[in-house]
C-alpha positions as CSV (number, residue, x, y, z in Angstrom):
1,M,-22.8,15.3,-8.6
2,I,-19.5,15.3,-6.7
3,R,-19.7,16.2,-3.1
4,V,-16.3,17.8,-2.4
5,S,-17.1,18.8,1.2
6,I,-18.0,15.9,3.4
7,A,-17.6,17.5,6.7
8,A,-16.8,20.9,8.3
9,N,-13.2,20.0,8.7
10,V,-12.2,20.4,5.0
11,T,-8.5,20.7,4.9
12,S,-6.8,23.5,3.1
13,F,-5.2,21.4,0.3
14,I,-8.6,20.3,-1.0
15,T,-9.5,22.8,-3.7
16,A,-12.2,23.3,-6.2
17,A,-9.6,22.8,-9.0
18,T,-9.0,19.3,-7.7
19,A,-12.7,18.5,-7.8
20,E,-13.0,19.8,-11.3
21,N,-9.9,17.7,-12.3
22,I,-11.6,14.6,-10.9
23,K,-14.9,15.4,-12.8
24,S,-13.2,16.0,-16.1
25,S,-10.7,13.1,-16.0
26,H,-10.8,10.5,-18.7
27,N,-9.0,8.0,-16.4
28,K,-11.6,7.8,-13.7
29,Q,-13.1,4.7,-15.3
30,R,-9.9,2.9,-14.4
31,L,-10.1,3.9,-10.7
32,K,-11.8,1.4,-8.5
33,L,-12.4,1.5,-4.8
34,I,-13.1,-1.6,-2.7
35,S,-13.9,-1.6,1.0
36,G,-13.2,-4.4,3.4
37,T,-15.4,-4.9,6.5
38,S,-13.4,-3.0,9.0
39,N,-14.5,0.6,8.1
40,P,-17.0,0.7,5.3
41,S,-18.4,4.1,6.3
42,L,-15.0,5.7,5.7
43,A,-14.8,4.0,2.3
44,K,-18.2,5.4,1.4
45,E,-17.0,9.0,2.2
46,I,-13.9,8.5,0.2
47,A,-15.9,7.3,-2.8
48,C,-18.2,10.3,-2.4
49,Y,-15.2,12.7,-2.5
50,L,-13.8,11.0,-5.6
51,G,-17.2,11.0,-7.3
52,I,-17.3,7.2,-7.9
53,E,-19.2,4.2,-6.7
54,D,-17.2,1.7,-4.6
55,V,-17.1,-1.8,-6.0
56,S,-19.3,-4.4,-4.3
57,L,-17.6,-7.1,-2.4
58,V,-18.9,-10.3,-0.8
59,S,-17.0,-11.1,2.4
60,K,-18.3,-14.0,4.5
61,R,-17.1,-16.8,6.7
62,F,-17.3,-20.6,6.3
63,A,-18.5,-22.7,9.2
64,D,-14.9,-23.3,10.4
65,G,-14.2,-19.5,10.5
66,E,-12.3,-19.2,7.3
67,L,-12.8,-16.0,5.3
68,Y,-14.2,-15.9,1.8
69,V,-14.0,-12.9,-0.5
70,Q,-15.4,-12.3,-4.0
71,I,-15.3,-9.1,-6.0
72,Q,-18.6,-8.4,-7.7
73,Q,-17.5,-6.7,-11.0
74,S,-14.7,-6.7,-13.4
75,I,-11.5,-4.8,-12.4
76,R,-9.3,-6.0,-15.2
77,G,-6.7,-3.4,-16.1
78,C,-7.8,-1.0,-13.3
79,D,-6.1,0.8,-10.5
80,V,-7.7,-0.8,-7.4
81,F,-7.6,0.8,-4.0
82,L,-8.5,-1.4,-1.0
83,I,-9.8,0.5,2.0
84,Q,-9.0,-1.5,5.1
85,P,-7.6,-0.3,8.5
86,T,-6.2,-3.3,10.3
87,C,-8.0,-2.5,13.5
88,A,-9.8,-4.9,15.9
89,P,-10.3,-7.7,15.3
90,V,-6.7,-7.2,14.0
91,N,-6.0,-10.7,12.8
92,D,-9.3,-10.9,10.8
93,S,-8.8,-7.4,9.3
94,L,-5.3,-8.2,8.2
95,M,-6.2,-11.6,6.8
96,E,-9.2,-10.2,4.9
97,L,-7.0,-7.5,3.4
98,M,-4.5,-10.1,2.1
99,I,-7.3,-12.2,0.7
100,M,-8.7,-9.1,-1.1
101,V,-5.3,-8.3,-2.6
102,D,-5.0,-11.9,-3.8
103,A,-8.5,-11.7,-5.4
104,C,-7.6,-8.5,-7.1
105,K,-4.4,-9.8,-8.5
106,R,-6.1,-12.9,-9.8
107,A,-8.8,-10.7,-11.4
108,S,-6.0,-9.0,-13.5
109,A,-6.0,-5.6,-11.8
110,R,-3.3,-3.3,-13.2
111,Q,-2.2,-2.1,-9.8
112,V,-3.4,-2.8,-6.3
113,T,-2.9,-0.3,-3.5
114,S,-3.7,-1.1,0.1
115,V,-5.1,2.0,1.8
116,I,-4.5,1.4,5.6
117,P,-5.7,4.4,7.6
118,Y,-4.6,2.5,10.8
119,Y,-1.8,0.0,10.6
120,G,-2.1,-2.7,13.3
121,Y,0.8,-4.4,15.0
122,A,2.8,-1.2,14.5
123,R,3.9,-0.8,18.1
124,A,6.2,-3.8,17.9
125,D,8.5,-2.0,15.5
126,R,11.8,-3.1,17.1
127,K,13.2,-5.5,19.7
128,T,13.2,-4.0,23.2
129,A,14.0,-7.4,24.9
130,G,15.3,-10.8,24.0
131,R,13.2,-13.3,22.0
132,E,10.6,-10.7,20.8
133,S,9.0,-10.6,17.4
134,I,9.0,-7.4,15.3
135,T,5.4,-7.8,14.1
136,A,5.3,-4.4,12.3
137,K,7.9,-5.9,9.9
138,L,6.2,-9.3,9.8
139,S,2.8,-7.7,8.8
140,A,4.6,-5.7,6.1
141,N,6.2,-9.0,4.8
142,L,2.8,-10.7,4.7
143,L,1.2,-7.9,2.8
144,V,4.0,-7.8,0.2
145,A,3.8,-11.6,-0.2
146,S,0.1,-11.3,-0.8
147,G,0.9,-9.3,-4.0
148,V,0.0,-5.7,-3.1
149,D,1.8,-3.2,-5.3
150,R,1.9,-0.2,-3.0
151,V,0.7,0.9,0.4
152,L,-0.9,4.2,1.5
153,A,-0.8,4.5,5.3
154,M,-1.8,7.2,7.8
155,D,0.1,8.2,10.9
156,L,2.3,5.1,11.3
157,H,3.3,4.6,14.9
158,S,7.0,5.2,13.9
159,A,8.4,6.6,10.7
160,Q,10.8,3.7,10.1
161,I,7.8,1.3,9.4
162,Q,7.7,2.9,5.9
163,G,11.0,1.1,5.3
164,Y,9.6,-2.3,6.3
165,F,7.7,-2.5,3.0
166,D,9.7,-3.7,0.0
167,I,7.3,-1.8,-2.2
168,P,6.4,1.9,-2.4
169,C,4.8,3.1,0.8
170,D,3.2,6.6,1.0
171,H,2.8,7.9,4.5
172,I,0.3,10.7,5.2
173,Y,-0.6,12.5,8.4
174,G,-3.9,13.3,10.1
175,S,-2.5,16.5,11.6
176,P,-3.9,18.9,9.0
177,V,-7.4,17.7,9.8
178,L,-6.8,18.1,13.6
179,I,-5.2,21.5,13.1
180,D,-8.0,22.8,10.8
181,Y,-10.5,21.9,13.5
182,L,-8.5,23.5,16.4
183,S,-8.1,26.7,14.4
184,T,-11.8,27.2,14.5
185,K,-11.9,27.2,18.3
186,N,-10.0,30.5,18.8
187,L,-7.7,29.0,21.4
188,D,-5.3,31.3,23.3
189,E,-2.0,30.6,25.2
190,I,-1.5,27.3,23.5
191,V,1.2,24.8,24.5
192,V,1.6,21.5,22.6
193,V,2.4,18.6,24.9
194,S,4.0,15.3,24.1
195,P,2.8,12.5,26.4
196,D,6.2,10.9,26.4
197,V,9.7,11.4,25.0
198,G,9.1,9.1,22.1
199,G,6.4,11.4,20.7
200,V,8.5,14.6,20.8
201,A,9.1,14.7,17.0
202,R,5.4,14.3,16.4
203,A,4.5,17.1,18.9
204,R,7.2,19.4,17.6
205,A,5.9,19.1,14.1
206,F,2.4,19.7,15.3
207,A,3.5,22.7,17.4
208,K,5.2,24.2,14.3
209,K,2.0,24.1,12.4
210,M,0.1,25.6,15.3
211,K,1.8,29.0,14.6
212,D,5.0,27.8,16.3
213,A,3.4,27.1,19.7
214,P,5.7,26.3,22.6
215,L,6.4,22.6,23.4
216,A,6.2,20.7,26.6
217,I,7.1,17.1,27.4
218,I,5.8,14.7,30.0
219,D,8.5,12.6,31.5
220,K,7.0,9.1,31.8
221,R,8.0,5.7,33.0
222,R,6.1,2.7,31.8
223,A,5.8,-0.2,34.4
224,A,4.3,-2.7,31.9
225,H,2.4,-2.8,28.6
226,N,-0.7,-0.5,28.8
227,I,0.3,0.7,32.2
228,A,2.0,4.2,32.3
229,E,3.1,6.4,35.2
230,S,3.6,10.1,34.5
231,L,6.1,11.9,36.6
232,T,7.0,15.5,35.6
233,V,6.3,18.1,33.0
234,I,9.2,19.6,31.2
235,G,8.0,23.1,30.1
236,D,5.6,25.8,31.2
237,V,1.9,24.9,31.1
238,K,0.6,27.1,33.9
239,D,-2.6,29.0,32.8
240,K,-2.2,27.7,29.3
241,T,-4.4,25.6,26.9
242,A,-2.5,22.3,26.8
243,I,-3.0,20.2,23.6
244,L,-1.9,16.6,24.2
245,I,-1.0,15.1,20.9
246,D,-0.4,11.4,20.2
247,D,-0.8,9.0,17.3
248,M,-3.3,6.8,19.0
249,I,-5.4,6.4,22.2
250,D,-5.6,2.8,23.2
251,T,-6.6,2.1,26.8
252,G,-6.3,5.9,27.6
253,G,-3.8,5.3,30.4
254,T,-1.0,7.4,29.0
255,I,-3.1,10.4,27.8
256,C,-5.2,10.5,31.0
257,A,-2.2,10.3,33.3
258,G,-0.7,13.1,31.3
259,A,-3.9,15.2,31.6
260,E,-4.1,14.7,35.3
261,L,-0.5,15.9,35.7
262,L,-1.1,18.9,33.4
263,R,-4.1,19.9,35.6
264,K,-2.0,19.7,38.7
265,E,0.7,21.9,37.0
266,G,-1.9,24.6,36.4
267,A,-3.1,24.1,32.8
268,K,-6.4,25.9,32.5
269,R,-7.6,23.6,29.6
270,V,-6.6,20.2,28.3
271,I,-7.5,19.0,24.9
272,A,-6.4,15.5,23.7
273,C,-5.7,14.9,20.0
274,A,-5.0,11.6,18.3
275,S,-5.4,10.2,14.8
276,H,-6.4,6.7,15.9
277,A,-9.2,6.0,18.3
278,V,-8.3,2.4,19.3
279,F,-10.3,2.8,22.5
280,S,-9.6,-0.6,24.2
281,P,-11.3,-1.0,27.6
282,P,-11.2,0.9,30.0
283,A,-10.6,3.9,27.6
284,Y,-14.3,5.0,27.6
285,T,-14.4,5.2,31.4
286,R,-11.1,7.0,31.7
287,L,-11.6,9.5,28.8
288,S,-15.2,10.4,29.8
289,T,-14.1,11.4,33.4
290,K,-15.7,14.8,34.0
291,G,-13.2,17.7,34.3
292,L,-10.2,15.9,32.9
293,F,-10.5,16.9,29.2
294,E,-12.3,19.8,27.7
295,E,-12.3,17.8,24.4
296,V,-10.9,14.6,23.0
297,V,-10.4,15.0,19.2
298,V,-9.8,11.9,17.0
299,T,-10.3,10.9,13.4
300,N,-12.4,8.2,11.8
301,S,-9.4,6.1,10.7
302,I,-10.9,3.5,13.0
303,P,-14.7,3.4,13.3
304,V,-15.9,4.5,16.7
305,P,-19.1,2.7,17.8
306,K,-21.9,4.8,19.1
307,S,-21.6,3.0,22.5
308,Q,-18.1,4.5,22.8
309,Y,-19.2,8.1,22.3
310,F,-19.0,10.5,25.3
311,P,-19.8,14.3,25.6
312,Q,-16.2,15.4,25.2
313,L,-15.5,13.3,22.1
314,K,-15.2,14.9,18.6
315,V,-14.6,12.6,15.6
316,L,-13.2,14.2,12.4
317,S,-13.3,12.7,9.0
318,V,-10.1,12.0,7.1
319,A,-12.0,10.9,3.9
320,N,-11.2,14.0,1.9
321,M,-7.5,13.8,2.7
322,L,-7.3,10.0,1.9
323,G,-9.4,10.6,-1.3
324,E,-7.0,13.3,-2.4
325,A,-4.0,11.0,-1.8
326,I,-5.7,8.2,-3.7
327,W,-6.4,10.5,-6.6
328,R,-2.8,11.7,-6.7
329,I,-1.5,8.1,-6.7
330,H,-3.9,7.3,-9.6
331,E,-2.8,10.3,-11.5
332,E,0.9,9.7,-10.6
333,S,1.3,13.1,-9.1
334,S,2.9,14.3,-5.8
335,I,1.5,13.4,-2.5
336,S,4.1,15.2,-0.4
337,S,3.0,18.6,-1.8
338,M,-0.4,18.1,0.0
339,F,1.4,18.9,3.2
340,R,3.7,21.8,2.2
């Protein structure tokens, strides 16, 4: 039996008709799902939504640290979807993904799609100083060279990264899952806040979906990597519920500095929302500070270990959304219509 609803946060574009289409499809036998080691629990949920079993994979290391991958059943002539966020350890996750792609191509898969819920190295998407590498482009080149046919990514750090792939790249967003959850909380006097100028487009799109909520911007200056200093709030947040929206939370410096400033400016509640819970130290200590956030809402694009959970944390599943996108790629139908 197909479990259509995996969690309470079932997004509005997941319909009973979709589930029935999956159940009755004659092409489902050609759809294969394979998980790497970086987020197997998410892959299991996606397989559950699609009503299929994920393909077994052997992934191990030799004594010198080299990775070894072997697919445990035939995938000849199949559409193969590899579930692998390139999260920590980033280099191992990326290398394992490329080896998986190579294994699939050598096993005569018809088409190989890398499903990358979180795309590592994305923050270095342009040169900001001399003699820097653009690792977002380099990673894309490596994946294309490995033989992957297309990429399905979620909430890339910047939209231009889509163009770094010389193959089709479908870009989906975690915002419907976050918005569905927030809509159940009956929040009033909402203002959507961008933690920096670079995130204004993301915050504006989020605010529009939140019934055209007003927008505020935190003017921030960054002294060094992972060190942020928030200065002023542009917009009215006094006595409002401030929703801080970003694509990721890494060390928590930016989002926590923003929350402190919003509290000083009179915001009655502060809720942080982000698709990717990177949670590098000291994120746990910063985010769990009592009285700073009413809630920190993230998705399971990256697995959050139980040791990193704190009372204000809420982790939402994006499995249904990714499963729907995978099905539409397999059926060669529109993905953009999911978000209209």
